[in-house]
Steps between C-alpha positions, in 0.01 A plus 500: 500500500823399669491619860796578726581228754521620860847428633614365835452763768157617379260478798221344288711184464479446877125562530236229510280557192125552503236277334331627187134487401354324199434826312844648572536804277751453217592139581531388136734789413704443818544130418603580144758747631626251761547223239683741270719629786585150622600375152694816422700449823547125427307396809299183569271677747393848605293618794298821510706649789802484269333756270375716786154350554432364850243247385489120522580428138786318334566314181724210416636349178725201567449356150795708380721356777434136413748285311431434137226241465372562853323830435158339561603453866520878548218738581395846380244640741363804681451467877258739669435516876713188543502319831764235574321201651794257538872486449644150546777265407872510552680829475698535182749763410490683166660821377248782485514858377252785498426783256487736804849389610702502177829312467455311826435130495517258791394153606164505679348204680131443439263208543437298186119495493229756555123525501365843414159662467469787253286667236597535135455817293131415447458449876448127470605336828760223506662281761804334341815315598842563346844358549857558393586815303133596463452492876826694552408786265153524653651505851744777396222716351264421787766627738484835318133546574578412863768772513795259502810480280707190420800658675320458832514122454878492464733359761648774727854481356371530141281795601794673659714442185227666288438802723730734306347406163149540641594843636624598153161401353317693773705808410424461129859412410417206273405462138275247336373434149159628607379814680526500877336737745711577806409649836679834447 
């Protein structure tokens, strides 16, 4: 089932999400709905707070974002109860967007490499390292479960330039090719 995406201004997007237990009720159905919602909205990642669930769960599919012939460098994974262990390397700027903030894209600086601990959908524990676009998408989705949005990482002038557009989203005065849920 395709779920509505919670739009900028929804309080849940600013809340640090809670860990989930191994026998979390309805996890399989939730994951299926999240994958379907993400693909329908043409996303490469989706975090549970974006669909109104304040739990430490996100999924990523960067395979679809890779250049032709490099698809095997991408990842398609579920991250449960993720914990960022390291972020390192030079900062690099890359244009990001967010399903919760439609029609706004901006350059965000992030570190190139990460080390993350997480559980998969079967609650197998992993500690893995990622770099480049995989690291970036994970960092973006991880920020969601920490109650942070990519707009908070923007330089002050860019933030100020986007304030009016963000306010329009908060008020529900934006359209997207997928269902959005607004504050009002």
